[in-house]
N, C-alpha and C positions, 0 to 999 in steps of 0.2 A: 504494500500500500504506500502511495506517495504522500508527502506532507506539504503543507502550504502555510505561509505566514499570514494569509488573509483571514480576517475575522469573519465569522459566519453570523448573519443576523438570524433572529428567531424565525423569520419567514424562510430563509435559506434552509435551516435545519428542518423545518416542517416540510418543505418541498422534497428534501432528501429522503425523509421518512416515507413520504407518499410514494416516491419512486420505488423504494425498497418494498413497500406494501404491494405495489403493482407486480413487482418481480416475484413476490411470494405466491402469486396467482398465475401459474404458468400457462393456463389456457387463455388468458387475456392477450389480445394482440393490440399493439400501439395504434395501428391504423383504424381501429374501432373506437378508440378513446383519445380524443384530442389532447387532454391533459397528459396522458401517458406518453403520447408521441412527442409533445413539446418538452417534457421533462427528460425524456430519453435523448432528444437532440441536444438539450442543454448539457447533459452528462457528457456527451461526445465532444462538445465544443468548449466547455468551461472547466478549466482545470481545478479551480477552487471548489466548484460545486461537485465535481467528480470525487475530490477528496472527502467531502462531507458525506456523500452517498456511500463511499467505500468504508468510512469510519462507522456509519450507521449499520451497514451490513456486518462489519467486523464485530460490533457489539452484540449481534444476534448469532454469532458463530457461523456466519456465512461468508463465502468468497464470491466476488463478482467475477464471473468468467468472461462475459461478453455483453456488450450493449448492441443488440441486433435490431435494426430498424423495422424488421418484419416480425420477429418473434419476441422482441422485448429484452428486458434485463434478465440475463441468464445467471442464476445464483446456484451455488453448490455448497451444501452443508459440509463442514469439516468432519473428518472421521471421528466418530464417537459423539458428535453433536446431538443435542436434544432434538434437533430438527431432522436428523438423518433417519432414513427408513431402512430397517433390517428385516429380512424374512423371519428371523427368529422372534421378532416382536409380534408377529401375527398369531393371535390366540387360537385360531382354528386349524392351523397347519401342524401336522406331525413332522417329525424329523425327516421321514421319507418324502413327504409332500414338499418340504422346503428344498430338499436336494433336487428333486425333479423340476420344480418351478425355477430354481436358480439356474439349472442347466438350460431351461428354455430361454431365460433372459440372456444368458451368455451366447447361446446359439443364434438368437436373433441378431445380436451385435456382430458375431463372427461371420454370419451369412451375408450381412449387409456391408461390413467394413473389414474384409480380410487382409488388406494391405495398409501400410502407413499412408500411401497416397490417397486411398479411399477416405481415411480419417481427416485428410486435409482439404479434400474437394467438397465444395458446398453444392452438392447435387442432390436432388430428391431421390431417395431410394424407395422402391416399392417391394413389398414382401407379403407373403400370404401364410396362413396357418399351415397349409400343405407344403409350401416351400420349406419351412423350418422343419417340419416333421420328416419330409423326404431327406433333407440335408442330414439330420441326425441319424436316420436309419441307414442311409448309404454309408455313413462313416463308422458304423458300429464295428465292423471288422478292423478298420484302421485304429479305432480307439482301443480295441483289444490288443492290437500289436503294439500300440504306443504305451501300453501299461507296463511293458517290460523293456529292458535295455538289450543290447547286443548279446549279453551274457545270460539273458533270461532272468535277470534280477528285477524286482518290482521298481517302477519309477514312482517317486513320491508325489503322485497326484491323487491322494486318497479320496478326497471329496468328489473329484471328477470321475474317478473310477466307480465309486459307489453310485453316483448319479446315473451314469449311462447304463450300468447294470440293472438298476431299477427301471429305467426308461424302457429298455428292450423287453421287459416283462409285461408292459402294459399294451393293450390293443390300441391301434391308431385312432379309430373313430367309432367306438361302440356307442350305440344310441340307447337312450332311456326308453322303457316300455310305454310309459304314460304320455309323455310329450314329444317323443321322438327327437329329443335334443342330445347333444354330445354328453356322454356320461362323464361324471367327475373323475372316473378311473381311466379315461382315455387320454393319450398323449396330446391329441389335437385340442382337447378341452383345456389342458394345462397351458398350451401355447396361446390359445385364444385369451385365457385369463391374463397371461403375461402381456400380450399386445393391448388388451383392453385397459390394463393398468397404465401402460404408456400413454394411451389416449387420455386417461384421466389426469395425467401429469403434464399434458401439453407436449409430449414428445412424439406423438403419432396422431394420425387421423384415419378414420375409416374410409375406405375407397371401394365400397360395394359395387360401384358402377364398373369397376375393372374386373369384377369377379367375386364370388362369395369368399368371405374371410380374407379379403385383401386390405392392406393398410399402406399408408404413406408414412415414412419415418421423417420426422422433422429435424431441422438443423440443431435444435436444442438436444435431441437424443445423441446426435453425432458428437456434440461437445461433451456430454456426460460420458459417452463411451471412451472418448479420448482421455478423460481423467482416469479411467479404470483400465486402460490398455495394458498396463504392466502386470495384471493379475495372471497367475499361472494357468488357470482354466481358459481364459480368453486367448492367451498366447498359444496354448495347445490346440484349441479348435481352429484358430486362424492358420496355424501351420498346416493342419490337415485340409482346410478349405483351399489354401493356395496349391497344395499338392494335387488336389482334385481338379482344380482349374487347369493345371498344367496337363493332366491326363486327358481332359476334355479337348484341349487344343492339339 
């Protein structure tokens, strides 16, 4: 965070807090709210105001990652922050549920952004529930091979290994008897829940006009993935995804 010798008026501090408040509502878009758009532009142009906004976010244990004129102020909670979301905080998920749902989230990211270049390019990525499911199921054999090294010794990706082993035991698209919807115990339902959560966080939008279960991934999601790109599970899936792309070509 930068510092400034400029004094902030009460009005400046109030405006800074308003902008952070907008940023904490990731589904809001600046083009829909003139006040949001103007404050965002001020953040981009006025160094003293930017310092005030950054300090305000810092006090809430948030980091300002980007001020995007279309998607707004992109905030990221620090690790361990009271604002951070962890799967283990979800009261209805068992340990196995968390492993499979976590794998779905990582797979969405790896499927969409397998290379460092993908993480830097601001292009709209489209993805579907079946894309992610097919991606993981095609890689099952490769994940099994990747679980051991050249000498046959286990590679320390314990959570990833446990997750894909659980994943392969679930049916892809089992339907419920009463409503004919995807069963909670099907992998496509898990992936849909992961994508719908991204929609709720302003990181994706539904694109049913492109086909059932299709979504557009937002720039905001790419920024969040970039923050987590060093995780072992993401790196492992990206390595396999890149190898698969080479085979296809």
